[in-house]
N, C-alpha and C positions, 0 to 999 in steps of 0.2 A: 578333160580340158574344156574350159568354157571360153567362148569367144564373144568379144564385144566389138562392135564397129565404132571407131572413133577417130577424132582428129586431135592428136596430142602434141604439145610442145610449149616452148616459151620463147617469144621473139627475143632476139639478140643473135649472136652468132649461133646460138643453140636453137633447138626446135621450139615452135609455138605449141599450143595445146593440141590435144587429140580430138578429132571429130568423129562405134560399135557400131556392116554390113551386116545391129543387128543386127553385135549382128548384129540375119540372114538375113538382119536382117536385114534384103536387100533392100534400103536401097538394096537389095540382093544379099548374098552371103559368101562365105568362104568355101573353097574346095575342101571336101572332107579328106582327112588324112587316113592312113591305114589304121591308125588308132582312132577309137571313137572320140569325137571332139565335143566338149562342152562349149557353149557360146554365151559370152556375157553380154557384150553389146555390139559392136560391130565395126564400123569403119572409122578409123582415126584419121585426122588430117594434120594439124600443125601444132606446135608450141606447147604452151601450158596445157594442162589437161583439157582436151576437148574430144568428145567421142562422136564418131560419125556412124550412124547406123545405116548400112546399106542393107538394110535388112530386107498362109497360103493354104486346101479345105477338104475334108473327109466325108465319108458317108455318115448318115445320121442314124443314131441309135437312141430310141426313146427309153427313158428310165422312169420307173414308177416311184423310185425312192432313192436316197443317196447310198443305197447298198451297192456292193460290187457285183457285177454280172460277168460271167465268163462267156467269151465269144468263141465260136468254133475255130479250132486251130487248122492251119492249112496243111503244111507238111512238117515232118519232124525237123528237116533241115531248116525250113523257114523259121520255125520257132527257136531253134538253137541259136540262130543269128541274134535273135532278140534277147535271149537269155544272156548271151555274151555282153550285149550292150547294157543291159540292166545291171548285170553284175559289176561292170566297170563303173557305172554311174553311182552305185551305192557303196563303192569302196571308200572307206574313211580315209581322209588325208594322211593320218599317221601310219596307215598300213602300206602306203606307197613307198617303194624302195628309192634310195637316192639315185640309183642307176636308171630306174623307170622314169623318174622326173626329168633327168637330163635327156633321156632318149625321146621323151615326148616333146620337149622343147626343140630337139633336133628335127623331129618329124614335122612339127608345125612349119618350120622354115622350109623344109624339104617340099612340102605340099603347097605352100602359099606365098612364099617370099618373092617379090618382084624387085630385081636389081635395076635401079633406075639411073645408075651412073658410075658406080665404083668398079663394076665388072670383076668383082672378086668372087662371085658365086657361080658355080656350075655344078651339075649333078655329080660329076666325078670328084671334084675337090671336096664337096660336101659329104659324100659317102666316105671318103678317106678320113675326114675329120671325125666322123662317127666311130670309125674303127680305131682311130688313135685315142679318142676320149674314153670309150667303153672297153678298152683292152684290159683294164684293171678295175678292182672294186673301188667304190667311193665311200669312204668311211663316215663322213659327217654330212649333215644337211647343209651347213654353211659352205662346205667344200663343193657340194653339188651346185649351189647358187653361184659360187665364184666361177665354176666351169661354164655355166650357162652365160654369165656375163661376158666372159672372154670369148666364148663361141659366137655370141651375137655381135660383139665388137669387131670380130674378124671380118664381118660382112662389109664394113666401111659405110654403113648407113646410119645417119644421125638419129633417125627416128625409131629404128629397131633396137629394142632394149629390154632389160629385165625389170620386173616389178617385184619388190619384196611383198610378203603378205600384208603388212600395214598399208603399203602404197596401193596394192591391188584393191583392198577393201574400200578405198576412197572412191572407186568406180561406182559405188552403189548410187550415187546421185544421178548417174546417167541411166538408171533403170527405167526403161520406157513403160513398164507395166505397173509399177508400184507394188508388185508382189515378188519381185526378184527372179524373173525368168526371162530368157531370150528366145523369141520365136523365129523359126526359119521356114521359108517356103521350100518344100522338097517335092520331087516328082513322085507320083504314085504309080502303081502297076498298070493303071488304065490310061496313062498318058496325061493325066491331070496333075494337080498339085494338092498338097495337104500341108497343114501347119504342124510342126513338131517342136517340142521343147529341146533345143540344142544348147541349153545353158541354164544353170541354176546357180544363184548366189547362195553359198553355204550359209545355213542358219537364217536365211530370209524366209518370209511368210510361206511361200509356195513349197519350199524345201521342207519346212517344219510340218506343213499340213499333209504332205505325202505325195506331192507331185514329183515325178522322177525324170531324169534326163532321158530323152528318147520318147517320152510320151507324145501321143498325137492328141491335139486339142480339138474337141468336137463341138462343144457348146460353151458360151459365156452367158451366165444368167438366163439360160434357156434359149438363147439365140444361136441358131445354127450358123457356124462360121464358114461354111462352104462358100467359095467364091470371094472371100474377103482377103485382103492383103495382110501381111504381118503387121504393118504399121497401123492399119485400120483396126485390127483386133487388139493391138496394144492399147489403142484409145478406148476400146470397150472395157478393157480390164482396169483402166484408171478410174479413180474416184477419190473422194475425201479421205484423208488419213484416218485409219482405224475403223473404217467401214468395211463391210464384207462383200465379196464377190464369189459367185458360185461358178466353178469350172468343171466341165465334164471331160475327162481324159480317158484315152485308151492306153493302157500300159503295154508298150512294146507292140510288135506286129500282130501277135496272136494272144495277147494277155487280156485280162478283164477290163471292163469299162467301169469307171468310178466317178461319182459326183462328189466334189470336194469343196467345202467352204473355206475360203482363204481371207484372212484379215489383211487389208492393205496397210502398207507402211512406207509411205513415200517420203524419202529423206531429202529430195531435191527442194531447193528454195527458188522462189520465182526470180527469173533473171530479167524481168521486164519492169521498167519504170517509165511513167508517161505523164504528160501534162498538156493542157490546152493553152495556147498563147495567142493574144491578139497581135495582128500585124500593125506595126507603127503607121499612123496616118492612114489606116485602112479599115474597112468594115469586115474583112474576112478573118478567119482564125486558122491557125496551123496546129496540127497535132504532132507533138514531139514525143518520140518513143525511143528510149535507150534499151538496147538488148545486150546484156553483159556476157552471156554465153549461150550455147545451144545445148541445154540439158533437156531432161524429160518433160519439163513444163513449158519449154520455150514457145512452141506453136500455140498451144491452148491459151496461154496467158497473153501472147501477142494478139491473137484474134480478139480476145476480150477487150484489150486496151484499144485497138483500132476501132472496134465497133462503138465503144463508149465515146471516143473522140469524134467519130463520124456523126453519132447521134447528137453530139453537142455542138455541131456546126463546123467541124474542121473541113476546110476546102482542099487541103493537101497535107501530106505527112512528111515529117523529117525522121528518117530511121537512122539512129546513131549507132554505128558499128565500130566506133573508135575503141581501141584497146580490147576488142573482142577477139580472142585468139582461137576461137573455134568451139568444138564440142561435137555433138552427134551430127554426123554427116546427113543422116536421114532427116533430122529435124531441120537442117538448113535447106534441104531439097523441098520439104513440104512447105516451109515458109515461103520460099521463092514461088512456089505454085500458087500461093494466095493472090499473086499479082499478075500472073501470066494467062494469056489466052490459051484455049484448048489447042494442043498440038505444038505449042512453042517449046523449044528445047531449054531445059534447065542446065544440063551439063552432059558431057560425054565422059564415060569412064572406060579405062582400059586396064587389063591385068592378065596374069597367067590363067586365072579361072575364067572360062568363057562367059560366066554370068556377070563379070565385071566389064565386059566389052559390050557396052550398050549406049544407046541414046536415050536419056531420061527426059521425058516430056510431061507437060501438064495435061491431065486427063479431062479437065472440066473448065468451065468459064471461071474467070477470076472472081474472088470474093470481094476484092477492093480494086476500084478503077481510078481513084483520085491520083493526081500527080504525086511523085515521090522523089525526095532528095535523100541520098544515102551519104552519110558522113563517114569517112574512112581516114586512117592514118597508118603509119608504118608498123603498128601493132595489130592491124586488122588482118587476120590470118585464117586459113583453112576454110571451115564452113562459112565464115563471114565473107570470104572471097567468093565462095560459090553463090551466095545470095547476091552480093554486089554485082558480079559479072552477069548473072542470069537476068537481073533487072535491067542492067545497062545495055547488054547486047541485044535485048529484045525491045529496046526503046521504051522501057517502063520507068526509068529513073535516070537522073544525072548523078554523077559521083563528085563529091566535094571534099577537099582536104589534102592529104599527102599520099604518095605512092604506097600501096599495101605491102604487106610482108613478103608474099610470094611463096606460099606453100600449096603445091598442087598434088601432093601425095596423099594416099589413103592408107591408113593403118587399121589393123584389127587388134583387139586386146584378147588374148587367150588365157584362160585360167588353167594352172597346173594343179595336179592332185593334192598338193600340200597347201593350197591357198595363195601361192605366189602366182605370178603371171608373166607373160611376155607380150610386148607390143611389136608387131611385125608389119612392115610396109607390104601391102598386098595389091596396090594399084595406084593409078594416078588419074587425074581428071583434066579435061580440056574444056575451055569455055565454049559457049554457043557459037562464037565467032572463030572457033578452032585455034585459040591462042593457048599455048602452054605457058602458064604463069609461074611455074615452079622456079624459084630463085630470082625471078624478075619482078613479080608483083604486077599491080595494075595502076596505071597512071590515071588520076582523076580528071574529070572534065574541067573543074575549076578548083583553085586553091582556097577560095572563099565563096560563101553563098552569094550568088549573083543577085 
């Protein structure tokens, strides 16, 4: 199973986009189920598709060549656990039984789902549902998918839903790395953290080149990734389309170390549009930036746009988030940090998994300090609301326009063995001023630019 952290939906009475706890990544990640989990992107939040990635470093091993090196095994039991993981990761989708696909969807909900209002979920009722569903054989794949749809619908959660294989494949534009993997920060045996591949997009560059689910990432282009976050390493993996990146991975807990050349294949399109405008009857200029969604390119392209506008004399910025229904949660968080002082809160997150119960803060000084006006409307949802409230509550921006959509939930997208997927609500967020905006949205400071 692959996991993506996103914010998905579409405003109206229905959900807005999804914003991938990358995933793991975290912004953190998702609790592991009893079955091995693949992770696509990570935390979703509202409406039309938008993925939120809540989406960490190993010991170094020098390689003289791109050949495979075998590392000493620990214990036979230690290695057997890895062999199980690798065997699962390499299972071809067509070899998965219908019953196994349904059971894995059940397990994802059992491990990660957060009931935020319907009160229809409990461990007891969910276990009974499994026994009822898997009491007889499931003859066809379409029947398995129908069972999963009904199973998820019984939770009474608007955002928890099934994705067909074609629908799931569209998630590729939220790939944070450009090579089709999702990284997650996990604890190591020494109390530290390491980066593992807990999600592979089937037939994406990394999968074709030989990267496996469960691999530990050691180096990117010779750079030791110890001490780096999943988001930071995802940035190291990014680059121009069709260029190559070298990754050094350790297969499993006691498998060989391998250096692999992977050709990037970034399918996301830039969501950033910008221009410099002169203020009427004034000598100063304003930098206008429209951000359409929070995909894998959002932060990088937004930084480029803001720097160019600033270099060309922009004295303040207008950030247009109207009709932006969300996307990668982690992208939204990282964009908010561009404007915040070190230590200021971006968002509070809560969920069943302890790693979702945290206060996410800016770790460094702001990259941009000019005044900001954020334009919002009733289609501003999910990751957009994270950015808007983070800047507003920390007195970095004023909000102008209409009340926002009001999606304060976090979803993750999990891939099933046959290429389909499930979107599951795994947490919620609260603004820096401790306001729960889910269902209510945020009232702007002004209806028109003052």
